[in-house]
Structures are given as C-alpha cells and as structure tokens.
MIMARRO-717571 format. One line per field, with one value per residue (C-alpha): residue in three letters; x, y, z. Coordinates in pm, 1 decimal, always signed. Each point is the difference from the previous one (the first is absolute). Last residue first. Layout:
REM MIMARRO-717571
code (ala,...) $
east (X,...) $
north (Y,...) $
up (Z,...) $
This chain:
REM MIMARRO-717571
code (thr,glu,gln,lys,phe,ser,glu,ala,ala,glu,gly,leu,leu,asn,asn,glu,val,ala,leu,ser,pro,gly,asn,leu,thr,phe,thr,his,phe,asp,ala,pro,his,ser,asp,ile,thr,ser,phe,gln,asn,thr,ile,tyr,asp,gly,ile,asp,ser,phe,ser,ala,glu,arg,gln,ala,leu,arg,gly,leu,tyr,lys,leu,tyr,asp,lys,arg,lys,asp,glu,met) $
east (-876.4,+259.7,-331.8,+71.1,+445.9,-84.4,-204.6,+284.1,+181.1,-140.9,+26.9,+337.4,-3.4,-201.9,+113.9,-283.9,-82.0,-346.7,-7.8,-290.0,+36.8,-170.7,+240.1,+97.3,-248.3,+125.8,-34.8,+144.8,+100.3,-57.2,-335.8,-7.3,+204.9,+312.4,+142.7,+304.2,+125.0,+218.2,+164.2,+323.8,-23.8,+153.6,+257.7,+167.2,-128.8,+310.4,-117.3,-7.4,-308.1,-276.4,+155.7,+249.1,-28.9,+219.7,+150.9,-358.9,-111.9,+284.0,-161.0,-306.2,+145.5,+127.5,-306.4,-106.0,+250.7,-92.0,-396.2,+98.3,+257.8,-307.9,-210.7) $
north (-1038.6,+370.3,+180.7,-170.5,-44.5,+418.1,+1.6,-201.2,+255.3,+271.7,-190.4,-65.9,+366.5,+101.5,-260.1,-116.8,-258.8,-314.4,-251.9,-169.5,-348.9,-128.7,+23.5,+367.1,+211.0,+360.5,+221.5,+245.3,+81.0,+291.5,-13.9,-305.5,+151.6,-48.6,+125.4,+24.2,-149.7,+241.7,-162.6,-121.1,+343.1,+156.2,-239.4,+65.9,+408.5,-14.6,+88.8,+385.0,+79.1,-310.4,+17.4,-172.9,-174.5,-209.8,+291.0,+21.0,-347.4,-23.3,+343.6,-174.8,-325.7,+235.5,+214.7,-389.2,-111.2,+306.2,-21.5,-340.9,+58.1,+289.7,-265.6) $
up (-3436.5,-107.5,+210.7,+298.9,-54.3,-6.1,+282.4,+196.7,-140.6,+189.1,+298.4,+4.2,-32.3,+208.7,+278.6,+262.6,-164.2,+69.5,-303.8,-13.6,-132.9,-381.5,-261.4,+174.7,+231.4,+25.9,+350.5,+46.2,+410.5,+218.0,+55.3,+37.9,+343.5,+130.9,+390.5,+31.9,+377.5,+254.0,+295.0,-218.6,-152.6,+354.2,-26.8,-299.7,+59.7,+264.8,+371.2,+188.0,-188.2,+96.4,+386.6,+215.5,+327.6,+162.3,+270.1,+47.2,+108.6,+260.0,+127.1,+46.3,+130.9,+279.9,+73.5,+21.1,+288.6,+169.2,+54.5,+64.4,+290.4,+130.5,+14.0) $
C-alpha cells in the first residue's frame, strides 16, 4: 500500500511540472478555449428580393438598407 501511495505522489509531482496557469500562457492559446456568443439582436436582418439577410457589421447593414430603399 505504501508503494502505491509513493507512486501516486510521484505521478502528482509529474503532473504539477506540466501544469501552467492561464496568466502564464499567451493570448493565442487562451483564445482557443473561448467562444463569442452571438444573439439575434446583434444582427440587422433585411429581406432582399425574397431571402433574408442577417448582417452583423453596421457599415454593411447600412449599405443593405440603402440598397433595399433603392429597389
């Protein structure tokens, strides 16, 4: 039983050597663990000649709105 305990403590020591906190790693790796939520209220929705178009970019939304008003 004592040998099993020693092996487990060695195993925990090896794991601790490989661990890194999020503050120690770069933003590129940290961003791989994150996601950006999108909500329908974040989009401008336009119906152009039948199909609906959902646009998140304000500039593109304004262009689609002006196109919609011209037609």
